[in-house]
C-alpha positions in Angstrom: -17.3 -5.8 11.3 -14.2 -5.4 13.5 -11.2 -7.5 12.5 -8.1 -8.5 14.5 -4.8 -8.7 12.7 -1.7 -10.0 14.5 1.7 -9.0 13.2 5.1 -9.1 15.0 3.4 -9.9 18.2 1.1 -6.9 18.1 -2.7 -6.9 17.7 -4.1 -4.5 15.2 -7.9 -3.7 15.4 -9.9 -2.3 12.6 -13.0 0.0 12.9 -16.3 -1.7 13.5 -17.5 0.3 10.5 -14.9 -1.4 8.2 -16.3 -2.6 4.9 -15.8 -6.1 3.5 -13.2 -5.0 1.0 -10.8 -4.3 3.8 -10.4 -0.7 2.7 -9.4 0.6 6.2 -6.5 0.7 8.6 -5.6 -1.4 11.6 -4.4 0.3 14.8 -2.3 -1.2 17.6 -2.1 1.0 20.6 0.9 0.3 22.8 2.1 1.9 26.0 4.6 4.2 24.2 3.8 3.8 20.5 0.8 3.4 18.2 1.1 1.5 15.0 -1.1 1.9 12.0 -1.2 -0.4 9.0 -3.2 -0.7 5.7 -5.4 -3.8 6.0 -5.2 -4.3 2.2 -1.5 -4.8 2.7 -1.0 -6.1 6.2 2.6 -7.2 5.5 3.5 -3.7 4.3 4.9 -0.8 6.2 3.6 0.1 9.7 3.4 3.8 10.5 4.6 4.4 14.1 3.4 7.4 16.2 4.3 8.5 19.7 1.4 8.3 22.2 1.2 12.1 22.3 1.3 12.5 18.5 -1.5 10.0 18.0 -3.6 11.5 20.8 -3.2 15.0 19.2 -4.2 13.5 15.9 -7.4 12.0 17.3 -8.2 15.3 19.1 -7.8 17.2 15.9 -10.2 14.8 14.1 -12.9 15.4 16.8 -12.7 19.1 16.2 -12.7 19.0 12.4 
């Protein structure tokens, strides 16, 4: 079930394959930056990636 988390004015979406224990990440894709947070600790740190770094990460996942 996909969840929406709002933090600091940004909307983070979880995967539609997320489990009920919230053991997943939320992703907020912006024009220049992508933020990733741990849904078990939504008030914790947010990892920030440039658009190109996150795109490269996703491309690598597809080929792995």
